[in-house]
C-alpha positions, -999 to +999 in steps of 0.1 A: -002-001+002+025+026-012+003+052-028+015+085-023-011+114-011-009+131-047-018+100-065-043+091-041-063+122-044-060+125-081-074+090-084-099+095-056-114+128-068-135+111-099-149+080-080-184+079-066-191+083-029-198+044-028-172+023-042-173-015-055-148-037-043-130-035-073-129+003-073-115+004-039-090-026-045-076-002-073-074+031-054-057+014-027-034-005-053-044-040-043-060-068-058-097-073-050-089-108-033-063-093-013-091-066-003-116-091+005-090-111+027-084-081+048-121-074+049-126-105+063-098-102+089-112-066+101-083-047+084-104-026+061-130+002+070-165-012+077-186-021+041-226-012+035-243-038+016-269-027-007-285-050-034-260-080-021-232-060-033-205-050-007-197-013-010-169+013+006-178+046+017-153+067-003-145+090+025-138+062+050-112+047+025-100+083+017-093+088+054-081+049+060-053+056+036-045+091+053-041+073+085-018+047+072-043+018+067-051+010+103-069-021+112-109-014+115-109-013+156-084+014+155-098+033+123-132+031+141-116+047+174-096+074+155-126+085+134-154+083+161-170+116+167-164+127+130-194+131+106-197+093+093-234+094+086-241+081+123-275+072+128-294+085+156-313+055+161-281+034+165-253+047+187-219+038+180-233+018+146-249-007+170-285-016+173-301-004+207-301-026+235-338-045+235-360-036+267-376-057+287 
């Protein structure tokens, strides 16, 4: 993962807000199978699933690269408190505890 900041910002500028696995892998400079392996090991930002497709938020991928590609736990800790499309019904991205 040796992308310079200039190369990254140039390639990232033309991409949509949600990235496919292939787009994310190309942006990071790795193969899609490697990205999938890193994701399974908790070493990438969280994905969204829409229509059966796993997608990455471009803002998360950009920030992940800026931070030096930390594992998911560290990335979440370092980016909590930022405006990452937080859902007020799900504090910290988790489902609320069931009452009763």
